[in-house]
VOKOL-876029 format. One line per 10 residues: number of its first residue (from 0); their letters; for each residue x, y, z of C-alpha. Coordinates in Angstrom, 3 decimals, decimal comma, always signed. Layout:
! residues N
NUM = a = X/Y/Z ~ ...
! end
This chain:
! residues 214
0 = mssvyfvnsg = +0,000/+0,000/+0,000 ~ +1,230/+3,487/-0,823 ~ +0,778/+6,774/+0,983 ~ +0,455/+10,189/-0,697 ~ +1,535/+13,498/+0,810 ~ -0,020/+16,432/-1,058 ~ +1,961/+19,658/-1,339 ~ +1,794/+22,851/-3,392 ~ +4,428/+22,413/-6,091 ~ +7,123/+20,245/-7,599
10 = seaiegamkl = +9,884/+21,929/-5,622 ~ +8,038/+21,216/-2,395 ~ +7,563/+17,582/-3,415 ~ +11,325/+17,306/-3,846 ~ +11,944/+18,990/-0,499 ~ +9,565/+16,555/+1,187 ~ +11,216/+13,576/-0,489 ~ +14,671/+14,708/+0,646 ~ +13,497/+15,053/+4,227 ~ +11,721/+11,710/+4,066
20 = akrytgrtei = +14,826/+9,886/+2,832 ~ +17,040/+11,424/+5,510 ~ +14,521/+10,647/+8,213 ~ +13,918/+7,057/+7,090 ~ +17,561/+6,084/+6,546 ~ +19,222/+8,188/+9,244 ~ +21,796/+9,203/+6,609 ~ +22,696/+12,589/+5,127 ~ +24,233/+12,093/+1,682 ~ +22,010/+12,770/-1,311
30 = isfknayhgs = +23,101/+11,870/-4,829 ~ +21,670/+13,591/-7,883 ~ +22,702/+13,868/-11,505 ~ +24,627/+16,279/-13,656 ~ +22,366/+18,488/-15,799 ~ +19,369/+17,644/-13,595 ~ +16,594/+20,101/-12,824 ~ +14,589/+19,696/-9,604 ~ +13,331/+23,188/-8,682 ~ +14,403/+26,544/-7,280
40 = thgslsimgn = +13,940/+26,265/-3,510 ~ +17,084/+25,898/-1,416 ~ +17,079/+22,124/-1,066 ~ +15,997/+21,375/-4,628 ~ +18,531/+23,906/-5,916 ~ +21,238/+22,052/-3,990 ~ +20,687/+18,894/-6,032 ~ +20,264/+20,666/-9,368 ~ +22,880/+19,831/-11,992 ~ +23,159/+23,267/-13,619
50 = eefknafrpl = +25,823/+25,427/-11,971 ~ +24,529/+28,584/-13,644 ~ +21,373/+28,384/-11,526 ~ +23,254/+27,537/-8,321 ~ +26,382/+29,657/-8,037 ~ +24,784/+32,898/-6,841 ~ +23,179/+31,099/-3,882 ~ +26,053/+29,124/-2,433 ~ +26,711/+27,740/+0,091 ~ +23,908/+25,261/-0,477
60 = lpdirqieyn = +23,154/+22,006/+1,368 ~ +26,143/+19,857/+2,345 ~ +26,606/+16,162/+1,531 ~ +25,409/+16,455/-2,045 ~ +27,171/+14,338/-4,664 ~ +26,486/+14,408/-8,388 ~ +27,019/+11,578/-10,825 ~ +26,461/+11,224/-14,548 ~ +23,117/+10,141/-15,979 ~ +23,346/+6,852/-17,930
70 = nisdikqitt = +26,897/+6,219/-16,654 ~ +26,687/+2,726/-15,190 ~ +30,142/+2,893/-13,602 ~ +29,082/+5,965/-11,567 ~ +26,478/+3,834/-9,781 ~ +29,327/+2,503/-7,606 ~ +29,450/+5,911/-5,892 ~ +26,130/+5,062/-4,179 ~ +27,129/+3,592/-0,814 ~ +25,867/+2,816/+2,683
80 = htaaviieti = +26,349/+6,530/+3,425 ~ +23,721/+7,496/+0,821 ~ +20,266/+8,476/+2,058 ~ +18,721/+9,033/-1,359 ~ +19,392/+9,018/-5,053 ~ +17,138/+11,523/-6,807 ~ +16,713/+11,165/-10,549 ~ +14,444/+12,471/-13,272 ~ +13,111/+9,342/-14,950 ~ +13,644/+11,249/-18,182
90 = qgeagavvpq = +15,857/+14,316/-17,890 ~ +13,916/+17,394/-18,993 ~ +15,965/+20,602/-18,927 ~ +18,999/+18,594/-20,074 ~ +17,237/+18,019/-23,410 ~ +14,828/+15,098/-22,995 ~ +17,545/+12,556/-22,183 ~ +16,148/+9,030/-21,805 ~ +17,668/+6,189/-19,761 ~ +19,651/+3,584/-21,687
100 = ndflkllkkr = +21,051/+0,084/-21,153 ~ +18,786/-0,748/-18,187 ~ +20,288/+2,196/-16,297 ~ +17,264/+2,695/-14,043 ~ +16,977/-1,004/-13,190 ~ +20,674/-1,132/-12,286 ~ +20,311/+2,061/-10,267 ~ +17,418/+0,579/-8,306 ~ +19,379/-2,637/-7,734 ~ +22,314/-0,677/-6,304
110 = cnevgailva = +20,048/+1,365/-4,040 ~ +18,490/-1,841/-2,717 ~ +21,937/-3,311/-2,053 ~ +23,108/-0,374/+0,085 ~ +19,763/+0,598/+1,645 ~ +19,407/+3,945/-0,144 ~ +16,054/+5,431/-1,178 ~ +15,515/+5,892/-4,922 ~ +13,423/+8,990/-5,637 ~ +11,962/+9,420/-9,129
120 = deiqcgfgrt = +11,245/+13,031/-10,075 ~ +8,368/+12,826/-12,563 ~ +7,256/+16,409/-12,062 ~ +7,816/+17,119/-15,745 ~ +7,533/+13,680/-17,368 ~ +4,694/+12,225/-15,275 ~ +0,921/+12,248/-15,712 ~ +0,748/+10,764/-19,183 ~ +3,340/+12,810/-20,972 ~ +5,377/+9,801/-22,159
130 = gklfafehyd = +2,544/+7,503/-23,238 ~ +2,213/+5,908/-19,797 ~ +0,647/+7,476/-16,739 ~ +4,091/+7,436/-15,115 ~ +7,347/+7,356/-17,082 ~ +8,898/+4,698/-14,846 ~ +6,379/+2,212/-16,278 ~ +8,463/+2,155/-19,481 ~ +11,609/+1,014/-17,709 ~ +10,650/-1,958/-15,534
140 = fipdvlclak = +11,485/-0,507/-12,134 ~ +9,517/+0,979/-9,258 ~ +10,972/+3,916/-7,306 ~ +10,816/+4,078/-3,517 ~ +9,465/+7,636/-3,705 ~ +7,651/+9,290/-6,624 ~ +7,436/+13,086/-6,956 ~ +4,654/+14,651/-9,043 ~ +3,335/+18,109/-9,937 ~ +2,859/+20,189/-13,141
150 = gmgggmpiga = +0,467/+18,057/-15,263 ~ -1,018/+16,632/-12,076 ~ -3,059/+19,778/-11,502 ~ -4,303/+20,547/-15,003 ~ -3,089/+24,117/-14,489 ~ -3,848/+24,355/-10,765 ~ -1,104/+24,384/-8,103 ~ -0,588/+20,940/-6,622 ~ +2,236/+18,484/-6,064 ~ +2,773/+15,243/-4,216
160 = fisskeimhs = +5,371/+12,790/-3,045 ~ +4,309/+9,163/-2,796 ~ +5,911/+6,253/-0,990 ~ +5,080/+3,102/+0,925 ~ +3,250/+3,458/+4,205 ~ +6,318/+2,054/+5,970 ~ +8,636/+4,741/+4,631 ~ +6,112/+7,567/+4,925 ~ +5,382/+6,644/+8,544 ~ +8,814/+7,995/+9,483
170 = lthnphlghi = +7,440/+11,548/+9,074 ~ +4,838/+11,001/+11,806 ~ +7,237/+11,181/+14,745 ~ +10,516/+12,763/+15,875 ~ +9,262/+15,351/+15,243 ~ +5,494/+14,996/+15,170 ~ +4,251/+16,365/+11,820 ~ +7,641/+15,898/+10,185 ~ +6,514/+17,750/+7,065 ~ +3,743/+20,321/+7,057
180 = ttfgghpvsc = +2,277/+22,584/+4,391 ~ -0,372/+25,289/+4,563 ~ -2,232/+24,699/+1,309 ~ -1,123/+21,190/+0,327 ~ -4,143/+19,106/-0,601 ~ -6,342/+22,165/-1,086 ~ -9,782/+20,867/-2,134 ~ -10,004/+23,039/-5,264 ~ -6,596/+21,886/-6,510 ~ -7,443/+18,277/-5,651
190 = aasaatltvl = -10,720/+18,544/-7,576 ~ -8,811/+19,893/-10,566 ~ -6,306/+17,049/-10,289 ~ -9,028/+14,423/-10,093 ~ -10,755/+15,947/-13,131 ~ -7,462/+16,008/-15,020 ~ -6,878/+12,332/-14,309 ~ -10,413/+11,487/-15,419 ~ -9,952/+13,295/-18,732 ~ -6,557/+11,672/-19,361
200 = leeklieqve = -7,971/+8,190/-18,805 ~ -11,522/+8,410/-20,144 ~ -10,649/+10,401/-23,262 ~ -7,648/+8,110/-23,829 ~ -5,275/+11,044/-24,258 ~ -2,348/+9,024/-22,954 ~ -2,863/+6,418/-25,665 ~ -2,436/+9,146/-28,297 ~ +1,002/+10,260/-27,116 ~ +3,111/+7,819/-29,120
210 = kkek = +1,377/+8,716/-32,388 ~ +1,663/+12,440/-31,671 ~ +5,328/+12,048/-30,772 ~ +6,065/+10,622/-34,224
! end
């Protein structure tokens, strides 16, 4: 069973996922990818791969390591010190870079081996944009945490991070209410999101993506 935490935006979903991984694992290192884009708040900026966006705001969060997308040998840098690996299932700002050579499956395998949390950022590529409801469905792996926003709201502000009940439970104590948000899960935004999902599925818009892509 999964648990959903509704927030206001993609950046906040990333922030929540970072906190969740640190809290669940008791570790501090977060690994992200070169050329990645995850948002403009302080934590999400810290794991962004574009130095042009980051330099004016340093120092950013410590214990951030960046590796190269699709570089299988770099996976070895994920260790028992790593709390989370955060990856765009398909890199967006980098130029629509897709995973190759079972990269995501091997990444998930390594995270399982060392006890790290694999976070999939599908803020840009999720909600039907790749011909599946979620992009990870193309690549035969399931992330430990899924971050969503953008298309999720059909134009209204909403985001979410999703994980198992076991992992998400770690935000319920020490401290109590480990992640809070004023407008997350606002009923108007949730209604818009539910309507968006209904249209995507009932009007079979997702099934049209592959043809439109060509």
